[in-house]
C-alpha positions in Angstrom: 180.6 -76.7 91.5 180.3 -77.4 95.2 178.0 -75.2 97.1 179.3 -73.2 100.1 178.6 -74.9 103.4 175.0 -74.6 104.6 173.4 -73.7 101.2 172.2 -75.7 98.2 171.1 -74.9 94.7 167.6 -76.1 93.9 167.8 -74.9 90.2 170.3 -72.8 88.2 170.5 -69.5 90.0 168.1 -70.5 92.8 169.6 -71.1 96.2 168.3 -72.2 99.6 169.7 -69.8 102.1 167.6 -70.6 105.1 168.1 -71.9 108.7 167.7 -75.3 110.2 166.7 -74.9 113.9 167.4 -78.4 115.2 166.9 -77.7 118.9 163.6 -75.7 118.8 161.0 -77.7 120.7 157.9 -75.5 120.7 156.2 -73.4 118.1 153.7 -70.6 118.8 153.9 -71.6 122.4 151.7 -74.5 121.6 152.9 -77.0 119.0 155.5 -79.6 119.9 158.5 -79.8 117.6 160.2 -83.2 118.3 162.1 -82.8 115.0 162.9 -79.1 115.2 161.9 -76.9 112.3 163.5 -74.8 109.5 163.0 -71.3 108.2 163.5 -71.6 104.5 164.6 -68.6 102.5 165.4 -68.6 98.8 167.7 -66.4 96.7 166.9 -66.0 93.0 169.7 -64.6 91.0 168.8 -63.4 87.5 171.0 -62.0 84.8 170.1 -58.4 85.8 168.4 -58.5 89.2 168.3 -60.5 92.4 165.4 -61.4 94.7 165.2 -62.8 98.2 162.1 -64.8 98.9 161.2 -64.8 102.6 163.6 -64.3 105.5 164.2 -66.0 108.9 163.3 -66.1 112.5 164.7 -63.7 115.1 168.2 -64.5 116.1 169.4 -65.9 112.7 169.9 -62.7 110.8 173.7 -62.8 110.5 173.6 -66.4 109.3 171.1 -65.4 106.6 173.4 -62.6 105.5 176.4 -65.0 105.4 174.5 -67.5 103.3 173.3 -64.9 100.9 176.9 -63.5 100.6 178.0 -66.9 99.3 176.0 -66.3 96.1 175.4 -62.5 95.8 176.2 -59.2 97.5 173.3 -58.7 100.0 173.6 -54.9 99.5 172.7 -55.4 95.8 169.5 -57.3 96.3 166.7 -55.7 94.3 163.6 -57.3 95.8 162.7 -58.8 99.2 159.5 -60.8 98.8 157.3 -61.2 101.9 154.9 -64.0 101.2 153.7 -64.0 104.8 154.2 -61.5 107.6 154.8 -63.8 110.6 158.1 -63.2 112.3 159.6 -66.6 111.5 159.6 -65.6 107.8 159.5 -61.8 107.8 161.5 -60.7 110.9 164.7 -60.0 109.0 162.8 -57.9 106.4 163.7 -54.5 107.9 167.4 -55.5 108.3 167.5 -56.6 104.7 166.1 -53.3 103.6 168.7 -51.5 105.6 171.5 -53.6 104.0 170.0 -53.4 100.5 169.3 -49.7 100.4 167.7 -49.7 97.0 165.7 -52.8 97.4 161.9 -52.9 97.3 159.8 -55.0 99.7 157.3 -57.0 97.6 154.0 -57.9 99.1 150.3 -58.0 98.5 148.0 -55.2 99.5 147.3 -56.6 102.9 151.0 -57.5 103.2 151.8 -53.9 102.8 149.6 -53.1 105.7 151.2 -55.8 107.8 154.7 -54.7 106.9 154.0 -51.2 108.0 152.2 -52.3 111.2 154.6 -55.0 112.4 157.9 -54.0 111.0 157.6 -50.2 110.6 158.5 -50.4 106.9 158.5 -47.2 104.9 155.5 -47.4 102.5 157.6 -45.8 99.8 159.8 -48.9 99.8 156.9 -51.4 99.3 155.9 -52.7 95.9 152.4 -54.0 96.0 151.7 -57.0 93.7 148.7 -59.0 92.5 148.1 -61.9 90.2 148.7 -59.7 87.1 152.2 -58.7 88.3 155.4 -60.0 86.7 158.9 -59.1 88.0 161.7 -59.8 85.4 165.1 -60.5 87.0 166.7 -61.3 83.6 165.9 -64.8 82.6 164.0 -65.4 85.8 160.4 -64.2 86.0 158.4 -64.0 89.2 154.7 -64.0 89.4 152.3 -64.1 92.3 149.3 -66.0 93.6 146.8 -64.5 96.0 146.4 -67.1 98.8 144.6 -65.4 101.7 144.1 -67.2 105.0 147.0 -69.7 104.4 147.2 -69.0 107.2 147.1 -65.2 107.6 144.9 -62.8 105.5 147.9 -61.3 103.7 149.5 -64.5 102.4 150.7 -64.7 98.8 152.7 -67.4 96.9 155.6 -66.6 94.6 156.1 -68.6 91.4 159.3 -68.7 89.3 158.1 -69.3 85.7 161.2 -70.5 83.9 162.1 -73.1 86.6 158.5 -73.9 87.5 159.2 -73.5 91.2 156.4 -72.5 93.6 157.3 -70.7 96.9 154.1 -71.0 99.0 155.5 -70.0 102.4 153.7 -72.1 105.1 151.5 -74.0 102.7 152.9 -77.5 101.8 155.2 -77.0 104.8 156.3 -79.3 107.6 158.2 -78.9 110.9 161.4 -80.8 110.1 165.1 -79.8 110.6 166.6 -83.0 109.3 169.9 -82.9 107.3 167.9 -83.8 104.2 166.6 -80.9 102.1 164.3 -82.8 99.7 161.3 -85.0 100.5 162.9 -87.9 98.6 166.0 -87.7 100.7 164.0 -87.6 104.0 161.8 -90.4 102.7 158.7 -89.5 100.7 156.2 -91.4 102.9 157.7 -89.9 106.1 157.8 -86.5 104.6 154.1 -86.8 103.7 153.3 -87.9 107.2 155.1 -84.8 108.6 153.2 -82.6 106.2 149.9 -84.1 107.2 150.7 -83.4 110.9 151.7 -79.8 110.0 148.5 -79.4 108.0 146.4 -80.7 111.0 148.1 -78.3 113.4 148.3 -75.1 111.3 146.1 -75.3 108.1 143.1 -77.5 109.1 140.8 -74.5 109.9 141.6 -73.0 106.5 140.6 -76.0 104.3 138.4 -73.9 101.9 141.2 -71.3 101.2 143.5 -74.2 100.8 141.3 -75.9 98.3 141.0 -72.6 96.3 144.8 -72.2 96.4 145.3 -75.8 95.2 143.2 -75.1 92.1 145.4 -72.1 91.3 148.6 -74.2 91.9 147.4 -77.0 89.6 147.0 -74.5 86.7 150.6 -73.4 87.2 152.0 -76.9 87.1 155.0 -76.5 89.4 157.8 -79.1 89.2 159.3 -78.0 92.6 157.4 -76.8 95.6 159.7 -75.0 98.0 157.9 -74.1 101.2 159.2 -72.0 104.1 159.2 -74.8 106.6 160.5 -78.3 106.1 161.5 -80.3 103.1 161.4 -79.3 99.4 158.9 -81.2 97.3 160.8 -82.2 94.1 163.7 -84.3 92.8 167.1 -82.9 93.3 168.5 -84.4 90.1 165.6 -83.8 87.6 163.7 -81.1 89.5 160.6 -83.1 88.9 157.8 -83.7 91.4 157.0 -87.4 92.2 154.9 -89.2 89.6 151.1 -88.9 89.5 150.8 -92.2 91.5 153.4 -91.1 94.0 153.2 -89.3 97.3 152.1 -85.9 96.1 149.0 -87.3 94.4 148.1 -89.5 97.3 148.7 -86.7 99.8 146.5 -84.3 97.9 143.8 -86.8 97.4 143.4 -87.8 101.0 140.3 -86.8 102.9 142.0 -84.2 105.0 142.4 -82.0 101.9 138.7 -82.1 101.2 135.8 -80.0 102.6 
């Protein structure tokens, strides 16, 4: 079945509902964006419940709602997961909680503090999770990875067990707003180069936390890595990551990942 305009399915019941900001040229008042950027948000629709993973940058709230509406009623979302509290991923959180009146905001302990501080979220609506937590959506199970300082202290990753999809927010990201959604469509080597640049600009000071997170990710064994900026790492037909000798292994093994 054809997807509604502007959204794609990355696995059964899992949809990209984010934004491609083609004409943004500066990030954090400092980082040039010659290729624009994206704010990737993901909708996971289970048999019983629905979760939204991350939201979008200010100014794109209605477009987010429109894309969600192509797949589910935004008012019936059960969980809004805040992997990271920066506004480019979390700004629409309060709006979504207003629309989905029974939804819970899902965050780590420090994420709860950030949500209350930056977005004035009612603490009664926040579900604090850790690495022991499982959220069952009905055939779709979410678990969580503590990933502090990638690149704020409250960062967590979300992992969808059945489809082996990792949602690591900024980690594994890149500033690209190309029409392509997948690294293989954009060109694996070019995608790796863009990810290296992003790592150098954003994550380089946090190499040790990054190394710790990689060890946790390797144990999960994801087949798709769906960050909140740039391309999705995985194969759109088979949902498989590139082979062990392909770009992911070479990227991970290069010196800029090491201490």
